[in-house]
Biotite code that builds the C-alpha atoms (Angstrom):
import biotite.structure as struc

atoms = struc.array([
    struc.Atom([28.935, -22.573, 42.072], chain_id="A", res_id=1, res_name="MET", atom_name="CA", element="C"),
    struc.Atom([29.232, -21.419, 38.283], chain_id="A", res_id=2, res_name="ALA", atom_name="CA", element="C"),
    struc.Atom([26.834, -22.234, 36.000], chain_id="A", res_id=3, res_name="LYS", atom_name="CA", element="C"),
    struc.Atom([27.335, -24.676, 32.955], chain_id="A", res_id=4, res_name="PRO", atom_name="CA", element="C"),
    struc.Atom([28.028, -23.634, 29.931], chain_id="A", res_id=5, res_name="ALA", atom_name="CA", element="C"),
    struc.Atom([25.167, -22.840, 27.747], chain_id="A", res_id=6, res_name="ALA", atom_name="CA", element="C"),
    struc.Atom([24.577, -25.637, 25.132], chain_id="A", res_id=7, res_name="PRO", atom_name="CA", element="C"),
    struc.Atom([26.858, -24.285, 21.655], chain_id="A", res_id=8, res_name="ARG", atom_name="CA", element="C"),
    struc.Atom([22.975, -25.010, 20.083], chain_id="A", res_id=9, res_name="SER", atom_name="CA", element="C"),
    struc.Atom([21.482, -22.825, 22.303], chain_id="A", res_id=10, res_name="ALA", atom_name="CA", element="C"),
    struc.Atom([23.667, -19.628, 21.460], chain_id="A", res_id=11, res_name="LEU", atom_name="CA", element="C"),
    struc.Atom([23.152, -20.239, 17.813], chain_id="A", res_id=12, res_name="ARG", atom_name="CA", element="C"),
    struc.Atom([21.194, -17.063, 16.479], chain_id="A", res_id=13, res_name="THR", atom_name="CA", element="C"),
    struc.Atom([17.451, -18.883, 15.923], chain_id="A", res_id=14, res_name="PRO", atom_name="CA", element="C"),
    struc.Atom([16.373, -18.997, 12.323], chain_id="A", res_id=15, res_name="PRO", atom_name="CA", element="C"),
    struc.Atom([14.336, -17.332, 10.817], chain_id="A", res_id=16, res_name="PRO", atom_name="CA", element="C"),
    struc.Atom([10.270, -17.677, 10.717], chain_id="A", res_id=17, res_name="ASP", atom_name="CA", element="C"),
    struc.Atom([9.707, -19.952, 7.563], chain_id="A", res_id=18, res_name="LEU", atom_name="CA", element="C"),
    struc.Atom([6.938, -18.238, 6.880], chain_id="A", res_id=19, res_name="LYS", atom_name="CA", element="C"),
    struc.Atom([8.882, -15.001, 6.438], chain_id="A", res_id=20, res_name="GLU", atom_name="CA", element="C"),
    struc.Atom([11.380, -17.218, 4.675], chain_id="A", res_id=21, res_name="ARG", atom_name="CA", element="C"),
    struc.Atom([9.063, -17.785, 2.146], chain_id="A", res_id=22, res_name="LEU", atom_name="CA", element="C"),
    struc.Atom([7.721, -14.619, 1.941], chain_id="A", res_id=23, res_name="ILE", atom_name="CA", element="C"),
    struc.Atom([11.177, -13.123, 1.491], chain_id="A", res_id=24, res_name="ALA", atom_name="CA", element="C"),
    struc.Atom([12.310, -15.676, -1.107], chain_id="A", res_id=25, res_name="ALA", atom_name="CA", element="C"),
    struc.Atom([9.195, -15.284, -2.906], chain_id="A", res_id=26, res_name="THR", atom_name="CA", element="C"),
    struc.Atom([9.924, -11.650, -3.321], chain_id="A", res_id=27, res_name="GLU", atom_name="CA", element="C"),
    struc.Atom([13.637, -11.822, -4.070], chain_id="A", res_id=28, res_name="LYS", atom_name="CA", element="C"),
    struc.Atom([12.038, -14.059, -7.087], chain_id="A", res_id=29, res_name="LEU", atom_name="CA", element="C"),
    struc.Atom([9.273, -11.958, -8.605], chain_id="A", res_id=30, res_name="LEU", atom_name="CA", element="C"),
    struc.Atom([11.420, -9.038, -8.308], chain_id="A", res_id=31, res_name="ALA", atom_name="CA", element="C"),
    struc.Atom([14.413, -10.513, -10.470], chain_id="A", res_id=32, res_name="SER", atom_name="CA", element="C"),
    struc.Atom([11.813, -13.187, -12.706], chain_id="A", res_id=33, res_name="GLN", atom_name="CA", element="C"),
    struc.Atom([8.708, -12.076, -12.714], chain_id="A", res_id=34, res_name="GLY", atom_name="CA", element="C"),
    struc.Atom([5.733, -13.995, -12.033], chain_id="A", res_id=35, res_name="LEU", atom_name="CA", element="C"),
    struc.Atom([5.398, -15.943, -14.910], chain_id="A", res_id=36, res_name="GLY", atom_name="CA", element="C"),
    struc.Atom([8.378, -17.727, -14.898], chain_id="A", res_id=37, res_name="CYS", atom_name="CA", element="C"),
    struc.Atom([8.366, -18.591, -10.697], chain_id="A", res_id=38, res_name="VAL", atom_name="CA", element="C"),
    struc.Atom([7.376, -21.523, -9.201], chain_id="A", res_id=39, res_name="SER", atom_name="CA", element="C"),
    struc.Atom([6.034, -23.115, -5.750], chain_id="A", res_id=40, res_name="THR", atom_name="CA", element="C"),
    struc.Atom([9.645, -25.096, -6.203], chain_id="A", res_id=41, res_name="ARG", atom_name="CA", element="C"),
    struc.Atom([11.261, -22.497, -6.921], chain_id="A", res_id=42, res_name="ASP", atom_name="CA", element="C"),
    struc.Atom([10.471, -20.585, -4.119], chain_id="A", res_id=43, res_name="ILE", atom_name="CA", element="C"),
    struc.Atom([11.204, -23.596, -1.754], chain_id="A", res_id=44, res_name="ALA", atom_name="CA", element="C"),
    struc.Atom([14.210, -24.111, -3.306], chain_id="A", res_id=45, res_name="LYS", atom_name="CA", element="C"),
    struc.Atom([15.045, -20.601, -2.676], chain_id="A", res_id=46, res_name="GLU", atom_name="CA", element="C"),
    struc.Atom([13.886, -20.432, 1.141], chain_id="A", res_id=47, res_name="ALA", atom_name="CA", element="C"),
    struc.Atom([15.678, -23.851, 1.111], chain_id="A", res_id=48, res_name="ASN", atom_name="CA", element="C"),
    struc.Atom([13.055, -25.568, 2.439], chain_id="A", res_id=49, res_name="VAL", atom_name="CA", element="C"),
    struc.Atom([10.722, -29.116, 0.629], chain_id="A", res_id=50, res_name="ALA", atom_name="CA", element="C"),
    struc.Atom([8.141, -27.765, -1.380], chain_id="A", res_id=51, res_name="GLU", atom_name="CA", element="C"),
    struc.Atom([5.351, -29.029, 0.865], chain_id="A", res_id=52, res_name="GLY", atom_name="CA", element="C"),
    struc.Atom([6.658, -26.271, 3.636], chain_id="A", res_id=53, res_name="ALA", atom_name="CA", element="C"),
    struc.Atom([5.115, -24.090, 1.791], chain_id="A", res_id=54, res_name="LEU", atom_name="CA", element="C"),
    struc.Atom([1.715, -25.764, 1.420], chain_id="A", res_id=55, res_name="TYR", atom_name="CA", element="C"),
    struc.Atom([1.823, -25.858, 4.953], chain_id="A", res_id=56, res_name="HIS", atom_name="CA", element="C"),
    struc.Atom([2.039, -22.663, 5.639], chain_id="A", res_id=57, res_name="HIS", atom_name="CA", element="C"),
    struc.Atom([0.024, -21.092, 2.359], chain_id="A", res_id=58, res_name="PHE", atom_name="CA", element="C"),
    struc.Atom([-2.758, -22.822, 1.392], chain_id="A", res_id=59, res_name="GLY", atom_name="CA", element="C"),
    struc.Atom([-1.793, -22.375, -2.467], chain_id="A", res_id=60, res_name="ASP", atom_name="CA", element="C"),
    struc.Atom([0.293, -19.561, -4.608], chain_id="A", res_id=61, res_name="LYS", atom_name="CA", element="C"),
    struc.Atom([-2.371, -16.875, -4.660], chain_id="A", res_id=62, res_name="ALA", atom_name="CA", element="C"),
    struc.Atom([-2.352, -17.050, -0.836], chain_id="A", res_id=63, res_name="GLU", atom_name="CA", element="C"),
    struc.Atom([1.523, -16.729, -1.007], chain_id="A", res_id=64, res_name="LEU", atom_name="CA", element="C"),
    struc.Atom([1.434, -13.698, -3.693], chain_id="A", res_id=65, res_name="ILE", atom_name="CA", element="C"),
    struc.Atom([-1.646, -11.863, -1.135], chain_id="A", res_id=66, res_name="LEU", atom_name="CA", element="C"),
    struc.Atom([1.006, -12.341, 1.160], chain_id="A", res_id=67, res_name="SER", atom_name="CA", element="C"),
    struc.Atom([3.739, -10.509, -0.356], chain_id="A", res_id=68, res_name="VAL", atom_name="CA", element="C"),
    struc.Atom([1.516, -7.859, -1.182], chain_id="A", res_id=69, res_name="VAL", atom_name="CA", element="C"),
    struc.Atom([0.610, -7.335, 2.269], chain_id="A", res_id=70, res_name="LEU", atom_name="CA", element="C"),
    struc.Atom([4.206, -7.037, 3.371], chain_id="A", res_id=71, res_name="GLN", atom_name="CA", element="C"),
    struc.Atom([4.587, -4.061, 1.165], chain_id="A", res_id=72, res_name="GLN", atom_name="CA", element="C"),
    struc.Atom([1.788, -2.228, 2.290], chain_id="A", res_id=73, res_name="VAL", atom_name="CA", element="C"),
    struc.Atom([3.945, -0.072, 4.965], chain_id="A", res_id=74, res_name="GLY", atom_name="CA", element="C"),
    struc.Atom([2.515, 3.066, 6.866], chain_id="A", res_id=75, res_name="ASP", atom_name="CA", element="C"),
    struc.Atom([-0.124, 3.287, 4.422], chain_id="A", res_id=76, res_name="PHE", atom_name="CA", element="C"),
    struc.Atom([-2.863, 1.352, 7.070], chain_id="A", res_id=77, res_name="PRO", atom_name="CA", element="C"),
    struc.Atom([-1.635, 3.906, 9.566], chain_id="A", res_id=78, res_name="GLU", atom_name="CA", element="C"),
    struc.Atom([-1.255, 7.000, 7.513], chain_id="A", res_id=79, res_name="VAL", atom_name="CA", element="C"),
    struc.Atom([-5.356, 6.158, 6.969], chain_id="A", res_id=80, res_name="LEU", atom_name="CA", element="C"),
    struc.Atom([-6.527, 5.081, 10.292], chain_id="A", res_id=81, res_name="GLN", atom_name="CA", element="C"),
    struc.Atom([-4.925, 8.602, 11.482], chain_id="A", res_id=82, res_name="SER", atom_name="CA", element="C"),
    struc.Atom([-7.533, 10.646, 9.136], chain_id="A", res_id=83, res_name="LEU", atom_name="CA", element="C"),
    struc.Atom([-9.878, 11.162, 12.060], chain_id="A", res_id=84, res_name="PRO", atom_name="CA", element="C"),
    struc.Atom([-7.021, 13.061, 14.245], chain_id="A", res_id=85, res_name="LEU", atom_name="CA", element="C"),
    struc.Atom([-6.396, 14.906, 10.946], chain_id="A", res_id=86, res_name="LYS", atom_name="CA", element="C"),
    struc.Atom([-9.741, 16.131, 11.076], chain_id="A", res_id=87, res_name="ILE", atom_name="CA", element="C"),
    struc.Atom([-10.089, 20.750, 11.208], chain_id="A", res_id=88, res_name="GLY", atom_name="CA", element="C"),
    struc.Atom([-5.937, 20.394, 11.751], chain_id="A", res_id=89, res_name="GLU", atom_name="CA", element="C"),
    struc.Atom([-3.544, 21.576, 9.186], chain_id="A", res_id=90, res_name="ASN", atom_name="CA", element="C"),
    struc.Atom([-5.027, 21.854, 5.671], chain_id="A", res_id=91, res_name="THR", atom_name="CA", element="C"),
    struc.Atom([-7.502, 19.694, 3.505], chain_id="A", res_id=92, res_name="VAL", atom_name="CA", element="C"),
    struc.Atom([-4.862, 19.864, 0.972], chain_id="A", res_id=93, res_name="GLN", atom_name="CA", element="C"),
    struc.Atom([-1.737, 19.125, 3.067], chain_id="A", res_id=94, res_name="LYS", atom_name="CA", element="C"),
    struc.Atom([-3.179, 16.020, 5.067], chain_id="A", res_id=95, res_name="ASN", atom_name="CA", element="C"),
    struc.Atom([-4.654, 14.992, 1.500], chain_id="A", res_id=96, res_name="LEU", atom_name="CA", element="C"),
    struc.Atom([-1.027, 15.179, 0.292], chain_id="A", res_id=97, res_name="GLU", atom_name="CA", element="C"),
    struc.Atom([0.157, 13.022, 3.284], chain_id="A", res_id=98, res_name="THR", atom_name="CA", element="C"),
    struc.Atom([-2.341, 10.393, 1.811], chain_id="A", res_id=99, res_name="VAL", atom_name="CA", element="C"),
    struc.Atom([-1.214, 10.276, -1.092], chain_id="A", res_id=100, res_name="LEU", atom_name="CA", element="C"),
    struc.Atom([2.406, 9.765, -0.435], chain_id="A", res_id=101, res_name="GLU", atom_name="CA", element="C"),
    struc.Atom([1.441, 6.901, 1.802], chain_id="A", res_id=102, res_name="SER", atom_name="CA", element="C"),
    struc.Atom([-0.211, 5.192, -1.295], chain_id="A", res_id=103, res_name="ALA", atom_name="CA", element="C"),
    struc.Atom([1.878, 5.850, -3.715], chain_id="A", res_id=104, res_name="PHE", atom_name="CA", element="C"),
    struc.Atom([5.086, 3.869, -1.623], chain_id="A", res_id=105, res_name="ALA", atom_name="CA", element="C"),
    struc.Atom([2.405, 1.195, -1.022], chain_id="A", res_id=106, res_name="PHE", atom_name="CA", element="C"),
    struc.Atom([1.498, 1.507, -5.115], chain_id="A", res_id=107, res_name="HIS", atom_name="CA", element="C"),
    struc.Atom([5.159, 1.648, -6.442], chain_id="A", res_id=108, res_name="HIS", atom_name="CA", element="C"),
    struc.Atom([6.312, -1.501, -4.331], chain_id="A", res_id=109, res_name="ARG", atom_name="CA", element="C"),
    struc.Atom([3.370, -3.738, -5.589], chain_id="A", res_id=110, res_name="ILE", atom_name="CA", element="C"),
    struc.Atom([2.227, -2.736, -9.480], chain_id="A", res_id=111, res_name="ALA", atom_name="CA", element="C"),
    struc.Atom([4.933, -5.005, -11.016], chain_id="A", res_id=112, res_name="PRO", atom_name="CA", element="C"),
    struc.Atom([3.095, -7.873, -8.868], chain_id="A", res_id=113, res_name="LEU", atom_name="CA", element="C"),
    struc.Atom([-0.259, -7.125, -9.673], chain_id="A", res_id=114, res_name="VAL", atom_name="CA", element="C"),
    struc.Atom([0.455, -6.206, -13.585], chain_id="A", res_id=115, res_name="CYS", atom_name="CA", element="C"),
    struc.Atom([2.366, -9.346, -13.556], chain_id="A", res_id=116, res_name="SER", atom_name="CA", element="C"),
    struc.Atom([-1.119, -11.550, -12.536], chain_id="A", res_id=117, res_name="LEU", atom_name="CA", element="C"),
    struc.Atom([-2.748, -10.657, -15.979], chain_id="A", res_id=118, res_name="PHE", atom_name="CA", element="C"),
    struc.Atom([-0.319, -13.058, -17.230], chain_id="A", res_id=119, res_name="GLY", atom_name="CA", element="C"),
    struc.Atom([-2.155, -15.664, -15.179], chain_id="A", res_id=120, res_name="ASP", atom_name="CA", element="C"),
    struc.Atom([-5.811, -15.775, -15.984], chain_id="A", res_id=121, res_name="GLN", atom_name="CA", element="C"),
    struc.Atom([-6.459, -18.572, -13.101], chain_id="A", res_id=122, res_name="GLU", atom_name="CA", element="C"),
    struc.Atom([-4.201, -17.789, -10.475], chain_id="A", res_id=123, res_name="LEU", atom_name="CA", element="C"),
    struc.Atom([-5.710, -13.904, -10.892], chain_id="A", res_id=124, res_name="LEU", atom_name="CA", element="C"),
    struc.Atom([-8.989, -15.653, -10.560], chain_id="A", res_id=125, res_name="ALA", atom_name="CA", element="C"),
    struc.Atom([-7.740, -17.545, -7.128], chain_id="A", res_id=126, res_name="LYS", atom_name="CA", element="C"),
    struc.Atom([-6.366, -14.510, -5.987], chain_id="A", res_id=127, res_name="VAL", atom_name="CA", element="C"),
    struc.Atom([-9.386, -12.196, -6.446], chain_id="A", res_id=128, res_name="ARG", atom_name="CA", element="C"),
    struc.Atom([-11.625, -14.818, -5.179], chain_id="A", res_id=129, res_name="ARG", atom_name="CA", element="C"),
    struc.Atom([-9.530, -15.126, -1.616], chain_id="A", res_id=130, res_name="ILE", atom_name="CA", element="C"),
    struc.Atom([-9.586, -10.943, -1.726], chain_id="A", res_id=131, res_name="MET", atom_name="CA", element="C"),
    struc.Atom([-12.994, -11.196, -1.893], chain_id="A", res_id=132, res_name="ALA", atom_name="CA", element="C"),
    struc.Atom([-13.307, -13.393, 1.170], chain_id="A", res_id=133, res_name="GLU", atom_name="CA", element="C"),
    struc.Atom([-11.588, -11.498, 3.122], chain_id="A", res_id=134, res_name="ARG", atom_name="CA", element="C"),
    struc.Atom([-12.947, -7.893, 2.149], chain_id="A", res_id=135, res_name="SER", atom_name="CA", element="C"),
    struc.Atom([-9.505, -7.359, 0.442], chain_id="A", res_id=136, res_name="MET", atom_name="CA", element="C"),
    struc.Atom([-8.979, -4.124, -2.061], chain_id="A", res_id=137, res_name="GLY", atom_name="CA", element="C"),
    struc.Atom([-8.896, -0.822, -2.114], chain_id="A", res_id=138, res_name="PRO", atom_name="CA", element="C"),
    struc.Atom([-12.799, -0.212, -0.845], chain_id="A", res_id=139, res_name="ALA", atom_name="CA", element="C"),
    struc.Atom([-11.575, 0.264, 3.065], chain_id="A", res_id=140, res_name="ARG", atom_name="CA", element="C"),
    struc.Atom([-9.215, 3.030, 1.728], chain_id="A", res_id=141, res_name="SER", atom_name="CA", element="C"),
    struc.Atom([-11.781, 4.586, -0.120], chain_id="A", res_id=142, res_name="VAL", atom_name="CA", element="C"),
    struc.Atom([-14.365, 4.126, 2.749], chain_id="A", res_id=143, res_name="PHE", atom_name="CA", element="C"),
    struc.Atom([-11.453, 6.272, 4.736], chain_id="A", res_id=144, res_name="ALA", atom_name="CA", element="C"),
    struc.Atom([-10.952, 8.865, 2.525], chain_id="A", res_id=145, res_name="ILE", atom_name="CA", element="C"),
    struc.Atom([-14.487, 9.375, 1.623], chain_id="A", res_id=146, res_name="SER", atom_name="CA", element="C"),
    struc.Atom([-15.382, 9.703, 5.879], chain_id="A", res_id=147, res_name="ALA", atom_name="CA", element="C"),
    struc.Atom([-12.259, 12.376, 6.101], chain_id="A", res_id=148, res_name="TYR", atom_name="CA", element="C"),
    struc.Atom([-13.518, 14.432, 3.447], chain_id="A", res_id=149, res_name="LEU", atom_name="CA", element="C"),
    struc.Atom([-17.417, 14.372, 4.469], chain_id="A", res_id=150, res_name="ARG", atom_name="CA", element="C"),
    struc.Atom([-16.049, 15.469, 8.009], chain_id="A", res_id=151, res_name="ALA", atom_name="CA", element="C"),
    struc.Atom([-13.787, 18.068, 6.341], chain_id="A", res_id=152, res_name="GLU", atom_name="CA", element="C"),
    struc.Atom([-17.221, 19.474, 4.647], chain_id="A", res_id=153, res_name="GLN", atom_name="CA", element="C"),
    struc.Atom([-19.107, 19.483, 7.638], chain_id="A", res_id=154, res_name="GLN", atom_name="CA", element="C"),
    struc.Atom([-16.547, 22.251, 8.514], chain_id="A", res_id=155, res_name="LEU", atom_name="CA", element="C"),
    struc.Atom([-17.212, 23.766, 5.926], chain_id="A", res_id=156, res_name="GLY", atom_name="CA", element="C"),
    struc.Atom([-13.176, 23.301, 4.464], chain_id="A", res_id=157, res_name="ARG", atom_name="CA", element="C"),
    struc.Atom([-14.642, 21.073, 1.424], chain_id="A", res_id=158, res_name="VAL", atom_name="CA", element="C"),
    struc.Atom([-16.634, 22.077, -0.927], chain_id="A", res_id=159, res_name="SER", atom_name="CA", element="C"),
    struc.Atom([-20.519, 20.810, 0.144], chain_id="A", res_id=160, res_name="ALA", atom_name="CA", element="C"),
    struc.Atom([-21.167, 20.514, -3.995], chain_id="A", res_id=161, res_name="SER", atom_name="CA", element="C"),
    struc.Atom([-17.841, 17.842, -4.185], chain_id="A", res_id=162, res_name="ALA", atom_name="CA", element="C"),
    struc.Atom([-18.135, 13.681, -3.909], chain_id="A", res_id=163, res_name="VAL", atom_name="CA", element="C"),
    struc.Atom([-16.026, 12.037, -1.167], chain_id="A", res_id=164, res_name="PRO", atom_name="CA", element="C"),
    struc.Atom([-15.953, 8.876, -2.729], chain_id="A", res_id=165, res_name="GLU", atom_name="CA", element="C"),
    struc.Atom([-15.517, 9.880, -6.154], chain_id="A", res_id=166, res_name="THR", atom_name="CA", element="C"),
    struc.Atom([-12.301, 12.043, -5.310], chain_id="A", res_id=167, res_name="ILE", atom_name="CA", element="C"),
    struc.Atom([-11.554, 9.413, -3.069], chain_id="A", res_id=168, res_name="ALA", atom_name="CA", element="C"),
    struc.Atom([-11.263, 7.074, -6.422], chain_id="A", res_id=169, res_name="GLU", atom_name="CA", element="C"),
    struc.Atom([-9.303, 9.760, -8.221], chain_id="A", res_id=170, res_name="LEU", atom_name="CA", element="C"),
    struc.Atom([-6.726, 9.959, -5.432], chain_id="A", res_id=171, res_name="MET", atom_name="CA", element="C"),
    struc.Atom([-5.787, 6.150, -5.460], chain_id="A", res_id=172, res_name="LEU", atom_name="CA", element="C"),
    struc.Atom([-5.714, 6.235, -9.206], chain_id="A", res_id=173, res_name="ALA", atom_name="CA", element="C"),
    struc.Atom([-3.517, 8.458, -9.518], chain_id="A", res_id=174, res_name="VAL", atom_name="CA", element="C"),
    struc.Atom([-0.970, 7.386, -7.394], chain_id="A", res_id=175, res_name="SER", atom_name="CA", element="C"),
    struc.Atom([-1.465, 3.771, -9.340], chain_id="A", res_id=176, res_name="PHE", atom_name="CA", element="C"),
    struc.Atom([-1.060, 5.468, -12.125], chain_id="A", res_id=177, res_name="ASN", atom_name="CA", element="C"),
    struc.Atom([1.919, 7.146, -11.436], chain_id="A", res_id=178, res_name="ARG", atom_name="CA", element="C"),
    struc.Atom([3.560, 4.263, -10.113], chain_id="A", res_id=179, res_name="ALA", atom_name="CA", element="C"),
    struc.Atom([2.874, 2.232, -12.680], chain_id="A", res_id=180, res_name="MET", atom_name="CA", element="C"),
    struc.Atom([4.350, 5.030, -15.244], chain_id="A", res_id=181, res_name="GLN", atom_name="CA", element="C"),
    struc.Atom([7.461, 5.006, -13.266], chain_id="A", res_id=182, res_name="ASP", atom_name="CA", element="C"),
    struc.Atom([8.027, 1.206, -13.509], chain_id="A", res_id=183, res_name="HIS", atom_name="CA", element="C"),
    struc.Atom([7.067, 1.424, -17.326], chain_id="A", res_id=184, res_name="PHE", atom_name="CA", element="C"),
    struc.Atom([9.238, 4.288, -18.746], chain_id="A", res_id=185, res_name="PHE", atom_name="CA", element="C"),
    struc.Atom([11.944, 4.917, -15.840], chain_id="A", res_id=186, res_name="PHE", atom_name="CA", element="C"),
    struc.Atom([12.566, 1.508, -14.799], chain_id="A", res_id=187, res_name="GLY", atom_name="CA", element="C"),
    struc.Atom([10.833, 2.564, -11.346], chain_id="A", res_id=188, res_name="GLY", atom_name="CA", element="C"),
    struc.Atom([14.296, 5.176, -10.666], chain_id="A", res_id=189, res_name="ALA", atom_name="CA", element="C"),
    struc.Atom([12.425, 8.326, -12.032], chain_id="A", res_id=190, res_name="GLU", atom_name="CA", element="C"),
    struc.Atom([13.186, 10.286, -8.334], chain_id="A", res_id=191, res_name="GLY", atom_name="CA", element="C"),
    struc.Atom([11.765, 10.670, -5.073], chain_id="A", res_id=192, res_name="ASP", atom_name="CA", element="C"),
    struc.Atom([11.286, 14.086, -5.274], chain_id="A", res_id=193, res_name="ALA", atom_name="CA", element="C"),
    struc.Atom([9.752, 14.294, -9.224], chain_id="A", res_id=194, res_name="LYS", atom_name="CA", element="C"),
    struc.Atom([7.487, 11.887, -7.503], chain_id="A", res_id=195, res_name="ALA", atom_name="CA", element="C"),
    struc.Atom([6.149, 13.987, -4.210], chain_id="A", res_id=196, res_name="ARG", atom_name="CA", element="C"),
    struc.Atom([6.603, 16.994, -6.844], chain_id="A", res_id=197, res_name="ARG", atom_name="CA", element="C"),
    struc.Atom([3.742, 15.435, -9.650], chain_id="A", res_id=198, res_name="LYS", atom_name="CA", element="C"),
    struc.Atom([1.730, 13.790, -6.533], chain_id="A", res_id=199, res_name="LEU", atom_name="CA", element="C"),
    struc.Atom([1.073, 17.168, -5.027], chain_id="A", res_id=200, res_name="ARG", atom_name="CA", element="C"),
    struc.Atom([0.255, 18.726, -8.197], chain_id="A", res_id=201, res_name="GLU", atom_name="CA", element="C"),
    struc.Atom([-2.429, 15.844, -8.541], chain_id="A", res_id=202, res_name="ALA", atom_name="CA", element="C"),
    struc.Atom([-3.423, 17.012, -4.843], chain_id="A", res_id=203, res_name="VAL", atom_name="CA", element="C"),
    struc.Atom([-3.370, 21.195, -5.740], chain_id="A", res_id=204, res_name="ARG", atom_name="CA", element="C"),
    struc.Atom([-5.842, 20.033, -8.606], chain_id="A", res_id=205, res_name="ALA", atom_name="CA", element="C"),
    struc.Atom([-8.556, 18.268, -6.895], chain_id="A", res_id=206, res_name="LEU", atom_name="CA", element="C"),
    struc.Atom([-8.414, 21.141, -4.941], chain_id="A", res_id=207, res_name="MET", atom_name="CA", element="C"),
    struc.Atom([-9.514, 23.166, -7.019], chain_id="A", res_id=208, res_name="VAL", atom_name="CA", element="C"),
    struc.Atom([-13.079, 21.363, -7.125], chain_id="A", res_id=209, res_name="GLY", atom_name="CA", element="C"),
    struc.Atom([-13.101, 21.113, -3.516], chain_id="A", res_id=210, res_name="LEU", atom_name="CA", element="C"),
    struc.Atom([-12.932, 24.281, -2.081], chain_id="A", res_id=211, res_name="GLN", atom_name="CA", element="C"),
    struc.Atom([-15.824, 25.992, -0.555], chain_id="A", res_id=212, res_name="PRO", atom_name="CA", element="C"),
    struc.Atom([-17.036, 28.905, -2.265], chain_id="A", res_id=213, res_name="PRO", atom_name="CA", element="C"),
    struc.Atom([-14.934, 31.220, -0.371], chain_id="A", res_id=214, res_name="ASN", atom_name="CA", element="C"),
    struc.Atom([-11.470, 29.798, -0.750], chain_id="A", res_id=215, res_name="GLY", atom_name="CA", element="C"),
    struc.Atom([-9.180, 28.304, 1.540], chain_id="A", res_id=216, res_name="GLU", atom_name="CA", element="C"),
    struc.Atom([-9.551, 30.585, 4.320], chain_id="A", res_id=217, res_name="GLY", atom_name="CA", element="C"),
    struc.Atom([-11.785, 28.814, 6.285], chain_id="A", res_id=218, res_name="ARG", atom_name="CA", element="C"),
    struc.Atom([-9.429, 25.486, 5.684], chain_id="A", res_id=219, res_name="ALA", atom_name="CA", element="C"),
    struc.Atom([-7.147, 27.112, 8.434], chain_id="A", res_id=220, res_name="THR", atom_name="CA", element="C"),
    struc.Atom([-5.390, 24.588, 11.175], chain_id="A", res_id=221, res_name="ALA", atom_name="CA", element="C"),
    struc.Atom([-7.371, 24.637, 14.571], chain_id="A", res_id=222, res_name="LYS", atom_name="CA", element="C"),
    struc.Atom([-4.722, 26.645, 16.971], chain_id="A", res_id=223, res_name="GLY", atom_name="CA", element="C"),
    struc.Atom([-3.793, 28.783, 14.016], chain_id="A", res_id=224, res_name="SER", atom_name="CA", element="C"),
    struc.Atom([-7.260, 31.021, 14.351], chain_id="A", res_id=225, res_name="ARG", atom_name="CA", element="C"),
    struc.Atom([-6.665, 34.377, 15.820], chain_id="A", res_id=226, res_name="LYS", atom_name="CA", element="C"),
])
């Protein structure tokens, strides 16, 4: 016996999750108009929903902004989480280049939004409060990078006199500054190849202070020793 045809409504592609629609609408409007010109009403209109739906999924505009930021992290969290597996592998320089390139990709996506928050001090204060409550921010990245460097110190691949936390903070500062320069001077179109070259140059500069007294001779990857 033939099965009855499925209702036409069941054959339609289900609409995207409402929360995701609101985040996507916010991203689009922020990119085209900037934070100062975008209201929750504008966002709801772009997402084709009632404004009340926005507050059903997000407590306020600050929570929505943070959701947009988290949508932009890319592979940066995974790169940080994989650092323990890199200890003693490849070279310290190569491992740090991977981290810095991933951080830059994240910072490049969020730099305009982060900077625009300074134009709305009330919203900025709310974002700060939520981030503090949820332990969000660069502290986690600094911890992961410095823990990796400290482990490499124990292997003799990083100078014992280096301060891992300071190196980690310098790396993130280089990343965000590079992203800011690209957006400000080149409209975000400096070019991936040039950005990567600048990031590698920054890591090489850091390595001058990170190398142990006997040079990078002990920084060869596991398995490459004869």
